[in-house]
MIVEX-514638 format. One record per residue: x, y, z of N, C-alpha, C in turn. Coordinates in steps of 0.001 Angstrom, whole numbers, plus 500000, padded with zeros to 6 digits. Example, Ala and Ser with C-alpha at 12.3 -4.5 7.8 and 13.67 -1.06 7.14 Angstrom:
2
nx|ny|nz|cax|cay|caz|cx|cy|cz
513190|494310|507800|512300|495500|507800|513200|496700|507800
512850|497750|507080|513670|498940|507140|512900|500030|507870
This chain:
494
nx|ny|nz|cax|cay|caz|cx|cy|cz
045874|260834|178286|046671|261749|178337|046989|262191|180041
046286|261504|180814|046995|262104|182016|048469|260864|182337
047991|259606|181564|049922|259954|182283|050619|259980|181382
050533|260571|180063|051201|261267|179463|052062|262624|180036
050870|263392|180705|051393|264359|181936|052736|263599|182561
051971|262445|183464|052290|262203|184441|054139|261654|183921
054340|261175|182986|055371|260632|182038|055893|261484|182461
056025|262605|181473|056737|264357|181283|056910|265214|181951
055913|264673|183654|056456|265729|185005|057715|264681|185140
057945|263397|185262|058620|262519|185960|059865|262447|185247
060075|262503|184154|060847|262625|182892|062003|263643|183372
061141|265135|183500|061529|265973|183025|062182|267141|184810
061621|266079|185797|061755|266314|187148|060761|267342|187898
059488|267971|187139|058943|268168|187257|057671|267746|188171
057380|266116|189084|056627|265818|189590|057012|265957|190770
056730|266359|191189|056820|267047|192801|057695|268552|193257
057894|268954|194525|058200|270877|194885|059767|270289|194976
059541|268801|195627|061360|269537|195135|062267|269666|194102
061889|268719|193379|062588|268856|191256|061545|270045|191139
060785|271142|191615|060392|272272|190845|061618|273184|191578
061481|273609|192725|062120|274488|194175|064386|274264|193203
064071|273097|193746|066025|273130|192807|066535|273328|194059
066346|272817|195114|066790|272244|196360|068382|272173|196028
069475|272850|196126|070115|272008|195973|071433|272337|197156
072030|271479|197971|073115|271367|198659|074541|271957|199212
075010|271461|197536|076357|272066|197287|076344|273576|196299
075919|274135|197322|076283|276177|196573|077442|276434|196211
077222|276226|194768|078511|276608|194061|079691|275660|193666
079431|274334|194016|080018|273324|193419|080249|272572|192433
081502|271691|192542|081713|271556|190657|080684|270866|189875
080128|269661|191340|078465|269221|190629|077197|269613|190640
077140|270596|191001|076098|271902|190397|076428|272638|189491
078113|272756|189021|077766|273984|188009|077599|272788|186784
078320|271716|186570|078051|270505|185895|076577|270239|185433
076079|269842|186758|075094|269522|186545|073999|270678|185837
074093|271818|185384|073551|273343|184685|074164|272655|183046
075630|272932|182849|076533|273793|182055|075731|272559|181412
076650|271465|181469|076488|270095|181157|075234|269688|179632
073781|269961|179861|072524|269434|179849|072839|271244|178439
073476|271859|178981|073231|273261|178012|074277|273400|176405
075662|272157|177045|076120|272086|176169|075456|270844|174871
074634|270333|175556|074595|269142|174891|073552|270182|173640
072365|270591|174622|071278|271781|173551|072214|272533|172484
073011|273277|172594|073648|274155|172058|073582|273661|170487
074399|272170|171108|075828|271474|169563|074299|270809|168539
073376|270645|169876|071883|270131|169036|071628|271287|167625
071577|272086|167913|071125|273272|167378|072576|272946|165528
073817|272858|165974|074957|273204|165096|074745|271797|164387
073865|270183|165253|073571|269131|164011|073026|270001|162886
071717|270671|163699|070746|270787|162909|071049|271562|161629
071789|272549|161930|072281|273322|160903|072512|272896|159888
074195|271581|160399|074642|270996|159164|073974|269654|158459
072926|268939|159590|071778|268640|158555|071514|268906|157224
070836|270373|157606|070365|271006|156909|071749|271006|155178
072290|271873|155664|073408|271892|154665|074101|270572|153751
074733|269693|154709|074418|268343|154087|073756|267859|153390
072283|267751|153850|071508|267555|152646|070644|268290|151119
071016|269685|152009|070783|270022|150756|072371|269844|149851
073347|270145|149620|074701|270039|149358|074432|268541|147599
073705|267556|149185|072920|266612|147741|072450|266604|147256
070668|267988|147264|070149|267606|145994|070596|268736|145303
071092|270054|145499|071658|271028|144437|072782|271546|145053
073453|272201|143921|074637|273044|144761|073723|274432|144679
072714|274875|143939|072799|275852|144260|071832|276213|145194
071225|274719|145918|070232|275132|146913|070919|275434|148056
072236|274555|148292|073166|274937|149243|074113|275900|148830
074059|276646|148237|074163|278476|147746|073153|279112|148205
072119|279080|148328|071313|280028|148289|071019|279682|150107
070456|278594|150543|070543|278071|152007|071835|279647|153266
072897|279308|153458|073426|280016|154037|073207|281615|153990
073407|282170|152409|072719|283188|153057|071727|284130|153417
070751|283236|153262|069199|283341|153804|069351|283021|154661
069711|282385|155355|069840|281207|156713|070297|282899|157725
071493|283204|157258|072328|284288|157779|071560|285066|158288
071257|286288|157046|069706|287362|156718|068985|286671|157982
068369|285613|158112|066912|285651|159043|068078|285682|160678
068668|284858|160901|069513|284872|161497|069543|286206|162242
070517|287076|161490|070519|288589|161356|070089|289304|162110
068355|289251|161949|067507|290263|161807|067048|289659|163267
066894|288372|163539|066384|288013|164512|067460|288497|166405
068484|288576|166015|069060|288940|166810|069061|289830|168111
068933|291255|167581|068397|292414|168649|067323|291903|169010
066219|290423|169036|064717|290619|169249|065235|289087|170577
066234|288324|169967|066913|287379|170560|067072|288139|172142
067815|289505|172037|068274|289648|173446|067772|289463|174752
066101|290814|174455|065971|290397|175575|064380|288805|175438
064669|288342|175097|063613|287465|175190|064422|286394|176005
066006|286134|175111|067156|285021|175912|068042|285187|177304
066977|287094|177414|068009|287837|178538|066883|287591|179811
065014|286609|179431|064097|286252|180475|064569|285128|181577
066118|284408|181009|066482|283592|182379|066876|284125|183292
067828|285282|182873|068527|286077|184109|067690|286770|185623
066532|287588|184878|065166|287638|185535|064573|286476|186090
064748|285457|185590|064370|284078|186580|065032|283671|187230
066392|283286|187117|067473|283825|187897|067559|284283|189268
067331|285474|190012|067089|286381|190398|065919|286032|191033
064919|286248|190146|063380|285689|191386|063744|284428|192176
063990|283384|191208|063804|282894|192337|065245|282398|193248
066486|282929|192946|067210|282900|194595|066582|283604|194997
065754|285051|195233|065497|286202|196151|064036|285438|196969
063339|283904|195788|062573|283201|196777|061368|284109|196291
061024|284788|195354|059827|285748|194936|059482|284377|194209
058936|283853|193915|058505|282971|193049|057067|283474|191826
056219|284359|192159|054989|284392|192092|055566|285171|190723
056453|285491|191641|057482|287304|189932|057872|286313|188397
058519|285227|188731|058711|284742|187858|057827|284413|186410
056496|283713|187076|055280|283717|185998|054959|284922|185287
055412|286194|186372|054700|287164|186080|056107|288125|184768
057420|287830|184499|058305|288349|183678|058389|287497|183069
058063|285755|183344|058072|285154|182207|056782|285480|180448
055520|285995|180794|054416|286785|180376|055526|288108|180045
055708|289058|180385|056501|290249|179486|057278|289841|178594
057904|289096|178504|058731|288351|177675|057969|287076|176791
056807|286834|176674|056134|286209|175860|055329|287038|174757
055010|288469|175806|054371|289386|174785|055050|290335|174354
056310|290127|174349|057571|290855|173582|057832|290061|172521
057634|289241|172304|057934|287598|171616|057024|287542|170301
055651|287465|170957|054811|288331|170075|054760|289565|168704
054904|290550|169776|055005|291971|169059|055964|291957|167904
057435|291424|168594|058360|291410|167891|058583|290567|166671
057487|289266|166861|057699|287918|165703|056970|288841|164903
055563|289353|165234|054585|289693|164123|055274|291135|163135
056694|291693|164133|057285|292755|163373|058246|292305|162313
058634|291617|162547|060104|290484|162192|058973|290266|160627
057793|289365|160490|057328|288948|159636|056822|289941|158948
056649|291359|159076|056825|292718|157952|057566|292392|157080
058687|292128|156918|059968|291538|155910|060109|290787|154777
058293|290036|155136|058434|288816|153989|058018|289123|152546
056835|290530|152410|056737|290927|151133|057864|291450|150138
059175|291445|151300|060481|291922|150269|061487|291214|150478
060924|290052|150444|061733|289314|150730|063094|288838|149236
062321|289019|147827|062881|288750|146564|063377|290330|146728
063097|291338|147160|063839|292354|147139|065104|292763|147721
065149|291826|148963|066306|291736|149702|067677|291180|148716
067451|290618|148606|068154|289424|147552|068751|289593|146036
067843|290378|145359|068001|290879|144468|069481|291453|144955
068838|292308|145936|070100|293695|146227|070983|293159|146615
071427|292780|146930|072471|290863|146820|073201|290994|146220
072266|290226|144858|073090|290578|143298|073808|289597|143027
073392|288366|143654|074313|286909|143238|073409|286390|142093
074231|285756|141207|074385|285377|139711|072945|283904|139980
072133|284278|138077|071084|283158|138543|070130|283635|139214
069738|282062|139435|068429|282124|140052|068267|282072|141171
069656|282098|142160|069701|281869|143431|068989|283433|144143
068627|284271|144226|067927|285206|144450|066469|285162|144811
065815|283824|143787|064438|283638|143685|065096|282477|145353
065198|281449|144857|065681|280000|145759|065513|280701|147354
067064|281906|147627|067662|282390|148771|066091|282895|149108
065470|283157|148392|063946|284666|148994|062934|283276|149764
063013|282332|148492|062326|281095|149154|062051|280757|150508
063653|280214|150331|063566|280028|151980|064042|280431|153256
064372|282221|152828|063899|283107|153834|062406|283564|154199
061489|283219|153238|060062|283750|153262|060071|282648|154532
059840|281674|154190|059576|280266|155045|059914|280461|156603
061731|280768|156685|061848|280899|157720|061316|281623|158751
061254|282835|157820|059724|284397|158649|059477|283813|158993
058190|282792|158947|056929|281540|159421|057581|281614|160730
058741|281316|160814|058685|280397|162211|059494|281689|163003
059970|282802|163490|060565|283619|163735|059496|284005|164985
058206|283602|165500|057797|284222|166712|057583|282347|167395
057843|281686|166793|058152|280409|167741|059244|280222|167743
060846|280818|167402|061676|281015|167909|062013|282134|169098
061375|282512|168928|061266|283955|169794|060531|283303|171449
059931|282591|170922|058807|281658|172328|059912|281396|173034
060218|280199|172381|061209|278756|172606|062109|279911|173593
062529|280698|172986|063691|281461|173857|063218|281965|175333
061840|282232|174713|061827|283090|176741|061875|281837|176849
060740|280460|176811|059924|279850|177899|061237|278871|178290
062155|278382|177657|063335|278245|177743|064617|278768|178829
064048|279207|178726|064721|280725|179463|063984|280504|180917
062638|280609|181109|062168|279346|182115|063020|278997|182949
063024|277528|182773|064033|276712|182747|065550|276814|182746
065806|277399|182216|067565|277776|182115|067310|278449|183483
066855|278913|184025|066713|280007|185093|066605|279687|186488
065594|278109|186233|065607|277858|187342|066825|276615|187455
067167|276596|186749|068298|275292|186218|068309|274247|186268
066415|274095|184909|066510|272855|185514|066682|272725|183783
068603|272414|182879|068599|272653|181310|068583|271309|181318
068515|269916|181973|068023|269150|180831|066330|269025|180565
065648|270066|180749|064887|270089|180083|064904|270172|178854
065896|271705|178259|066113|272241|177502|066547|271773|176847
067888|270621|177269|068371|270159|176767|067425|268367|175440
066550|268186|176291|065872|267516|175736|064721|267658|175020
064268|268178|175318|063105|269113|173984|064255|270008|172560
065340|270421|172500|066332|270840|171917|066143|269733|170944
066967|268549|171849|067359|268110|171221|066606|266823|170012
065698|266649|170470|064145|266616|169671|063767|266865|168567
063639|268104|168912|063285|269158|168076|064680|269093|166806
066214|268963|167504|066789|269107|166260|066425|266928|165577
066305|266362|166143|065864|264854|165589|064781|265298|165261
063527|265313|165265|062636|265360|164059|063369|266349|163104
064201|267608|162842|064365|268340|161756|064709|267558|160599
066116|266500|161475|066696|265430|160469|065874|265018|159378
064502|264734|160403|063472|263086|159413|062829|264126|158463
062603|265171|159398|061550|266449|157938|062737|266933|156880
063768|266612|157047|064603|267517|156310|064762|266094|155178
065188|264592|156075|064926|263852|154383|064170|263861|153465
062649|263118|154232|061688|263626|153822|061270|264555|152829
061311|265813|153129|061015|267263|152543|061683|267446|151451
062767|267052|151337|064344|267804|150510|064269|266836|149495
064103|265312|149289|063741|264073|148572|062502|263490|148336
061455|264060|148841|060476|263216|148668|060668|261959|149139
060818|261652|150484|060441|260408|150831|059362|260270|151690
059362|259107|152278|057984|258480|153319|056304|258891|152659
056917|259219|151577|055308|260010|150586|055053|261091|150720
056425|261543|150833|055935|263358|151212|056303|263793|149781
056119|264919|149054|056295|266032|148221|058123|266703|147861
058831|266398|147569|059583|267604|146801|060084|268248|147111
060309|269268|147923|059875|270246|148002|062112|271009|147858
062931|269881|147737|064081|270832|148076|064069|272098|148817
065207|272390|148778|065037|274184|149846|064181|274661|150328
062997|274639|149552|061771|275465|150610|061393|273906|151679
061455|272573|150764|060947|271688|152321|062489|271134|153582
063699|272551|153154|064222|272196|154259|063429|273309|154806
063383|274747|154228|063402|275664|155505|061773|274944|156101
060602|274266|155521|059428|274115|156337|060055|273268|157020
061085|272287|157134|061317|271897|158236|061495|271730|158960
062539|272984|159084|063489|274002|160074|062478|274436|161055
061120|274925|159990|059732|276314|160774|059102|274710|161541
058488|274134|160973|058002|272889|161661|058596|272648|163093
060098|272085|163108|060297|271368|164259|060699|272828|165324
061045|273680|164529|060533|275127|165727|059167|275327|166564
058288|275104|165620|057462|275668|166278|056664|273941|167519
056960|273098|166800|056376|271247|167525|057808|271750|168873
058820|272329|169258|059932|272349|170004|059335|273837|170996
058246|274883|170163|058093|275783|171517|056478|275549|172021
055739|274255|171195|054505|273563|172149|054953|273285|173044
056086|272502|172601|056384|270992|173903|056543|271873|175172
057754|273422|174897|057885|273806|176264|056726|275063|176735
055247|275075|176065|053653|275837|176274|053660|275025|177399
054100|273851|177032|052235|272574|177940|053645|272466|178539
055146|272904|178956|055820|272233|180157|055573|273754|180944
055511|274556|180557|055591|276025|181363|054661|275719|181825
053413|275441|181462|051672|275452|182330|050947|274067|182451
052432|273552|183298|052401|272382|184144|051963|272472|185134
050803|271714|186174|049682|272258|187289|051202|272835|188819
051609|272347|188450|052730|272550|190003|053338|273579|189119
053820|274026|187928|054274|275009|187833|053477|276396|188052
051997|276248|187468|051255|277036|187802|051271|277557|189682
050866|276549|190120|050457|276590|191391|051925|278082|192381
053620|277394|191694|054339|277895|192594|054483|278834|191639
054716|278860|190624|055750|280477|190001|054294|281121|189477
053394|280685|189698|051983|281938|188252|052147|281840|187038
052722|280721|186562|052654|280782|184769|051100|281288|184671
050726|281022|184267|049427|281465|184108|048186|282143|184856
048399|282705|186551|047772|283772|186543|048453|285181|186453
049558|284923|186174|050305|285827|186734|050209|286204|184793
049487|286374|183601|049181|286808|182594|049134|287797|182483
048596|288590|182318|048989|290582|182574|050186|291048|182082
050067|292225|181027|050561|292355|180419|051210|293577|181740
051968|293518|181836|052440|294143|183550|053793|295695|182629
053229|296913|182343|054253|298006|181881|055594|298182|182456
055826|298213|184258|057020|298195|184857|057696|296921|184210
056911|295609|184509|058141|295025|184364|058276|294633|182579
057928|294881|181831|058043|295222|180355|059463|296179|180173
058825|296967|180659|060077|298217|180407|061576|297973|180814
061207|297286|181668|062614|296366|182758|062973|294928|182223
062056|294550|180622|062977|293572|179827|063465|294208|179267
062940|295304|178437|063318|296251|177221|064785|296412|177946
065369|297465|179401|065813|297874|179332|067054|296951|179527
067540|295615|179829|068371|294970|180024|068360|294170|179621
067260|293774|178534|067654|292522|177159|068247|293623|175502
067255|294709|175995|067936|294523|174473|069299|295466|174750
070237|295390|175757|071476|295814|175258|071996|294555|174822
071520|293876|175961|072251|292359|175688|072286|291572|173813
070739|291934|172973|070417|292029|171794|071676|292926|171364
072097|294638|171751|072440|294513|170798|074729|294196|170634
074528|293862|171723|075707|293203|172305|076067|291687|171226
074467|291191|170774|074817|289728|170393|075080|290048|168806
074548|290992|168172|074181|291465|166893|075272|292047|166239
076118|292605|167239|077280|293388|166833|078608|292210|166872
078769|291488|167761|079473|290656|167750|079677|289475|166279
078273|289492|165987|077659|288609|164368|078305|289457|163612
077489|290356|163827|078574|291788|162492|080067|291273|162383
080271|291539|163786|081672|291974|163074|082261|291283|163274
082424|289637|163363|082683|287959|162061|082227|288072|161344
081362|288017|160735|080554|288303|159771|081402|289476|158603
081281|290680|159036|082338|291476|158295|084220|291462|157812
084427|291084|158878|085218|290338|158664|086375|289120|157932
085060|288282|157692|085058|286895|156695|084769|287595|155665
083730|288568|155719|083797|289129|154058|085225|290486|153617
085508|290929|154277|086643|291298|153963|087675|290954|154059
088206|289601|154593|089341|288693|153924|088859|288436|152735
087565|288155|151844|087303|287586|150957|087831|288559|149986
087962|289235|150265|088908|290505|149217|090387|290008|148855
090559|289242|149748|092599|288679|149865|092505|287700|148896
091311|287117|148706|091531|285987|147257|091012|284632|148306
090810|283634|146953|090391|282127|147359|090869|281341|148855
091819|281523|148667|092441|280724|149943|092617|281247|150920
092488|282438|150965|092402|282902|151757|090838|282693|152461
090054|283373|152060|088712|283316|152347|087778|281362|153246
088688|280447|151500|088667|278702|152766|089428|278486|153446
090617|279953|153666|091250|278535|154981|091233|279894|156517
090338|281030|156091|089466|281851|157145|088130|280543|157644
087625|280322|156434|086444|279457|156536|086543|278235|157811
087563|277595|156656|087482|276436|158064|088273|276449|159088
089253|278179|159247|089645|278116|160892|088477|278331|162107
087571|279339|161130|086540|279306|162024|085236|278048|162384
085317|277682|161694|084483|276303|161454|084679|274849|162470
086380|275071|162600|087010|274287|163843|086864|274771|165116
087011|276103|165133|086806|276938|166308|085763|276579|166992
084275|276497|166111|083109|276316|166861|083309|275157|167471
084194|274141|167523|084392|272796|168368|084669|273329|169721
085151|274232|169763|085531|274766|171298|085036|275894|171743
084289|276556|171084|083467|277764|171446|081842|277170|171848
081275|276271|171136|079739|275800|171457|079815|275388|172682
081198|274726|172910|080551|273953|174646|081114|274952|175720
081936|275885|175067|081923|277419|176804|080615|278158|176093
079914|278327|175173|078687|278916|175466|077782|278285|176378
077703|277270|176173|076875|275791|178243|077535|276696|179043
079051|276369|178898|079599|277089|180604|079042|278359|180883
079149|279566|179837|078572|280394|180224|077875|281052|180345
076404|280247|179769|075197|279962|180517|074386|279927|181367
075662|278759|182084|075523|278280|183132|076645|279775|184719
077356|280587|184056|077777|280907|184953|076572|282141|185123
076010|282806|183635|075033|283382|184423|073620|283327|184705
073281|281739|184959|072320|281729|185973|072753|281575|187311
074232|281002|187699|074107|281190|188402|074821|282328|189410
075521|283028|189146|075058|284864|189204|073892|284595|189418
073128|284991|188803|071753|285516|188349|070985|285156|190573
071544|283325|190519|070805|282685|191608|071010|283113|192778
072668|283519|193156|073239|283699|193955|073042|285493|194208
073206|286431|193178|072653|287315|193472|071535|287484|194142
070829|287039|193635|069073|286996|194437|069191|286651|195450
069605|285251|195797|069883|285216|197106|071051|285731|198412
071582|286874|197796|072142|287761|198815|073626|287041|199137
073722|286148|198220|075391|285915|198499|076478|285430|197261
076764|286856|197052|077354|287175|195946|079081|286729|195951
079099|286466|197311|080399|285414|197588|080613|283964|196678
079175|283432|196893|079018|282416|195758|079299|282459|194839
077882|283025|193849|078358|283557|192654|079879|283714|192549
080591|284493|193549|081971|284601|192249|082337|283448|192553
082656|282265|193268|083275|281249|194021|082457|280350|193052
081557|280692|192836|080651|279656|191276|082244|279970|189796
081209|281419|189997|082242|281636|188532|083817|281844|188493
084148|281497|189505|085166|281082|189594|086417|279488|189370
084649|278428|189488|085047|277441|189275|084131|277467|187412
083716|277583|187446|083325|277898|186357|084817|278070|184652
085394|278849|185096|086626|279594|184837|087189|278413|185039
088012|277812|185602|088533|276613|185716|087962|275462|185048
087475|274567|184812|086666|274298|184098|086732|274458|182534
086619|275268|182204|087098|276119|180832|088055|276307|180355
088338|277049|181215|090506|276906|181249|091073|275780|180048
090641|274986|181379|091215|273624|181182|090866|273349|179732
089259|273002|179289|089089|272309|178377|089117|273191|177474
090064|274596|177438|090492|275042|175674|092141|275306|176271
092589|274979|177326|093501|274765|177124|094181|273321|176291
093603|272356|176761|093331|270814|175872|093201|270953|173837
092124|271837|173786|091287|272222|172716|092589|273093|171823
093239|273498|172537|094542|274867|172384|095744|274196|171800
096187|272750|172339|097058|271865|171993|097043|271615|171308
095736|270793|171108|095159|270014|169551|095860|270552|167631
095435|271953|169013|095776|273007|167494|096577|273365|166807
097629|272832|167988|098857|273509|167377|099649|272461|167108
099890|270763|168147|100371|270236|167562|099574|268784|166638
098489|269398|166279|097930|267912|165501|096923|268572|163859
097348|270109|163817|095683|270913|163507|095541|269764|161913
096855|269127|161503|096355|268176|159946|094919|267192|160218
094484|266816|161598|093742|265878|162047|092367|266816|161457
091945|268218|161717|090944|268795|161721|091353|269380|160389
091856|269385|159829|092567|270692|158465|092070|269296|157246
091892|268196|157852|091606|267340|156687|090196|266498|156310
089751|267734|157563|088209|266832|156995|087303|268057|156282
088118|269153|155579|088057|269431|154790|088464|270270|153392
087562|270290|152742|087710|270447|151211|088006|269591|149904
087284|269643|148424|086895|269139|147509|088723|268637|146944
088361|267601|146580|090049|267259|145976|090322|267730|144557
088944|268305|143397|089372|268672|142306|090387|269407|142399
091180|270452|143089|092046|271072|142340|092879|270524|143213
093823|269841|143349|094425|269527|144067|095276|270117|144361
096147|270936|143758|097699|272416|144377|096727|273345|145169
095268|273570|144966|094631|274809|145484|094593|274451|146473
093815|272692|147515|093320|272009|148600|095135|272433|149108
095949|272029|148692|097309|272001|149381|097555|273519|149998
097401|274668|149239|097399|275850|149843|096542|275668|150840
095302|275959|150501|094242|276115|151853|094611|275413|152945
095516|273758|153111|095157|273687|154103|096474|274012|155065
097755|273978|153887|099024|274604|154387|098479|275709|155195
098035|276847|154701|097502|277949|155363|096246|277961|156883
095229|277295|156836|094547|276792|157510|095817|276129|158963
096501|275343|158631|097400|275152|159354|097898|276672|160967
098154|277257|159686|099053|278528|160143|097410|279540|160968
097052|279419|159935|095401|280153|161199|094972|279220|162545
095079|278293|162604|094663|277946|163713|095955|277667|165186
097028|278398|164654|098015|279144|165370|097021|280340|166651
096522|281319|165563|096303|282044|165407|094822|282039|166319
094283|280397|166125|092783|280162|167249|093647|279728|168359
094393|279169|168865|094869|278639|169367|095322|279287|170962
096705|280336|170022|096304|281567|170584|094835|282571|171908
094519|282604|171119|093199|283627|171196|092429|283114|172105
092328|281870|171591|091032|280669|172373|091375|280669|174007
092317|281321|174649|092665|281301|175526|091796|282256|176401
091940|283639|175754|091729|284753|175642|089704|284101|175441
089514|283284|175066|087632|283201|174473|087538|282927|175482
088091|282260|176333|087263|281770|177761|087644|283346|178867
088087|283757|178558|087754|284583|179379|086718|285970|179287
086501|286202|177487|085107|286604|177093|083626|286058|177409
083740|284552|177430|082758|284047|177604|082347|284128|178970
083191|283903|179779|083059|283350|181075|082698|285017|181641
083765|285461|181677|083307|286762|182614|082402|287812|182205
082328|287676|180421|081082|288651|179873|079951|288431|180532
079100|286524|180662|078446|285929|180883|077783|286324|182493
078923|286389|184029|079243|286462|184732|078470|288129|184645
079692|288575|184417|078585|289872|184594|077077|290606|183923
077019|289433|183095|075189|289711|182604|074012|289167|183225
075076|288446|183974|073851|287909|185192|073626|288599|186474
074997|289563|186308|074108|290565|187268|072763|291927|186825
073613|292016|185787|072954|292880|184892|073281|294021|184384
074516|293490|184026|075966|294356|183321|075597|295110|182415
074092|294997|181405|074338|294330|179685|074869|296264|179239
074642|297152|180024|074984|298291|178840|076654|298375|179522
077019|298351|180014|078784|297674|179514|078848|297041|178631
078625|295959|178757|079153|294948|177966|078141|295397|176565
077301|296114|175959|076628|296616|174957|078305|296916|174243
078254|298203|175286|079330|299271|174567|080537|299696|174176
081613|298303|175472|082851|297443|174524|082311|296481|173328
081196|295911|172872|080691|295193|171704|081043|296480|170942
080272|297616|171172|079974|298860|170282|081649|298941|169326
082366|299720|170811|083601|300229|170121|084595|299209|170125
085316|298324|170243|085803|297353|170285|085515|295979|168686
084475|296321|168145|083861|295384|166687|084500|297458|165654
083908|298278|166011|083867|298464|165404|085292|299283|164831
086447|300062|166047|087533|300663|166183|088457|299263|166708
088147|298300|166666|089207|296783|166146|089340|295835|165628
088465|295938|165034|088200|295038|164232|087905|295590|162931
086954|295506|162287|085897|296399|160987|086878|297322|160794
087587|298230|161234|087412|299859|160973|089287|298929|160612
090248|298428|161653|091378|297806|160990|091405|296590|159814
090425|295796|159657|090456|294843|158971|090259|295728|157537
089481|295973|157430|089299|297661|156172|090346|297766|155709
090848|298765|156438|092893|299307|156024|093189|298585|155486
093303|297205|156308|094133|296089|155609|093870|295395|155081
092664|294825|154180|091781|294204|153040|091556|295017|151856
091658|296182|151859|090582|297250|151040|091626|297539|150269
092010|298550|151183|092870|299655|151391|094156|299351|150302
094786|299023|152203|095828|298072|151034|096359|296271|150444
095400|296200|150742|095153|294867|150651|096528|293769|151002
096108|294090|152383|097821|293358|152853|097363|291272|153565
098044|292028|153873|098887|290012|154148|098018|289940|154996
096876|288727|155109|095944|287581|155392|096597|287937|157117
097399|287360|157576|097893|287425|158899|097763|288182|159666
097814|289638|158954|097880|291006|159108|096640|290983|160266
095566|290582|158986|094057|290766|159571|093499|290376|160875
094153|288989|160600|094767|287887|161547|094791|288214|162995
095581|289348|162634|096455|289622|164126|095594|290827|164478
094893|291492|164018|093340|292240|164314|092665|291253|165429
092047|290545|164380|091393|289966|165212|092142|289643|166438
092387|288850|166598|093012|288051|167473|093234|288967|169079
093564|290408|168238|093914|291000|169254|092718|291707|169864
091126|291959|169274|090316|291942|169244|089730|290915|170627
089664|289813|170376|089766|288739|171389|090115|288967|172536
091832|288808|172065|092673|289299|173865|092144|290301|174046
091341|292219|173697|091070|293302|174233|090075|292714|175074
088810|292328|174327|087522|292514|175274|087596|291356|176141
088175|290463|175537|089114|289299|177287|088772|289765|178250
090137|291007|178486|090515|291140|179311|089941|292371|180127
089456|293383|178939|088032|294537|179308|087375|293769|180437
086400|292726|179969|085426|291833|180911|086045|291590|182510
087437|290298|182178|088130|290552|182975|088091|291196|183947
088784|292578|183842|088939|293913|184564|087760|294566|184866
086351|293938|184793|085665|294579|184849|084396|293809|186292
084787|292626|185596|084566|291253|186882|085129|291651|188136
086846|291759|188093|086761|292241|189231|087084|293244|189490
086880|293953|189792|086102|295297|190469|085454|295322|190899
084286|294462|190422|083456|294020|192563|081803|294759|191754
082394|295339|190621|080877|295901|190954|078945|295279|190625
079507|294087|189623|078159|293390|189739|077827|292782|190860
078707|292554|191861|078103|291947|193537|077504|292952|193938
077064|294149|193711|075767|295057|194390|074564|296046|193228
075057|294966|191598|073650|295171|191058|073037|294055|191185
071315|294335|190094|070193|293607|190712|069379|293576|189305
069197|292857|188736|067389|293044|187433|066417|293182|187943
065989|292138|188928|064858|292448|190579|064938|294391|191152
063659|293627|191502|063150|295015|192723|063809|294753|193180
064270|295530|194572|065146|295053|196181|064274|296059|197170
063022|295560|197524|062595|294240|198124|061138|294234|196146
061288|292417|195721|060269|292947|194742|058708|293214|195346
057952|293965|194612|056020|294365|194916|055700|293358|194868
054502|292641|195704|053737|291601|196280|052804|292152|194661
052469|290065|194439|051717|290356|193245|050437|289360|193929
049087|290332|193375|048169|290026|193601|047653|288407|193945
047415|287545|193944|046952|285818|193859|045154|285828|193171
045417|284720|192229|044291|284225|191586|043680|283500|191972
042501|283730|192146|041017|282265|193322|041810|281271|192413
042220|280143|194417|042661|278777|193768|044005|278956|193904
044961|279675|193746|046549|279182|193557|046521|279215|195081
047649|279217|195409|048311|279084|196796|049608|279456|196935
049851|280110|198005|050343|280568|198813|052255|280812|198957
052856|281108|198814|054442|280457|198594|054420|280215|200064
054096|280626|201863|054687|279806|202827|053632|278548|202589
052746|278558|202289|052242|277267|201876|053203|275927|201319
053649|276804|199820|054373|276092|199143|055443|275597|200337
055987|276539|200630|057685|276097|201268|057149|275096|202592
055921|274583|202758|055906|274133|204421|056519|273170|204137
């Protein structure tokens, strides 16, 4: 067992004070940015692979299973959104405490996130008895509500562990040790693929469970990932330096601070998902070709968007760490360089959307109806022009929103999301698609304007410089009592 611990410690850079303290000499450098961002890009992509595998295997198993998995999965994710706000925001607290060298506070704030995750997970599991009623209200045909309810119900059992993983991965992300998160998430995604194949089709001596097997595979992968994070979080040097065990007490002031900054973060997350979902549903009122082409364009857009999330999270962490050090000029330099990397990447992607759309579109569509497929692909190519145009401004949205989020400006972000989602996307799209049954390109024009609008607003907020004076941590933080056997910070830094 001791050798296993040493192996994990060495693998994840936890075997030594230098590994834990992340002493970086190139402040705000491209090397520092890429060392944090690239593992996050891979980590984010692992989730995409996991969901893609679920749906691919289910399509081989049964069309009904595939049809049921998407609405059930989207519903479960929608329920999680508000609660993922506070848990994912733990990384910002950790980053600012780390920058301020208030290492003992890191364990304390993570424990507040753990308590929130446990409470929220129990509350969310309260919907399990109503699973079938929820999907009967959607009124899908045949046996789909039963399949949807069974898939959704099983996913609910993993909610607590999903939220715990969000908190504990935030601990490592806030420290800048993103390789740990990448490796754990890649392992979970790989395990999910194996379990999917075994439990959906009844391979390797496992029962043939179909859609329920897919759900259990996802839950077990999440549970094991969370347990690995717990194990690494409680490693010896983490306990000594960050108080990951000693600072377990519930702290009312810290807990309320997590809610104060985290809940607006969750509202913004939820509204972004809601605006996108409602837009797709409204476009579906215009016809099958319009809906299929819209789904294809958005799916292709994830190629660009998912890596941007990794760089956006890097911007959040770097801003948090350097504001904690009271070095806002280096925080600004880091954001500037993250933006340069992102805009260069987005320019290449947009160029490919404009001049080589056929490469992307050719990957989609069944050839059962050749005429319909031709119409869908033709419209998809046109919609990719909208994507190419707004992707440039989407980099403004992701990077500058992430930057001010790292400072604690979550209420401003929330209100921008509330107003823009309702008045720039939902209402205009409803008028276009439902009342006047207008052209799909007009609806897409509103969505494109929405992306441009929020990107410019967040750029303006960032350039105002107000974020440089913001903090989510105490100034200065109050000292925490030491537990017996713990070592002082002064001893750690010697």
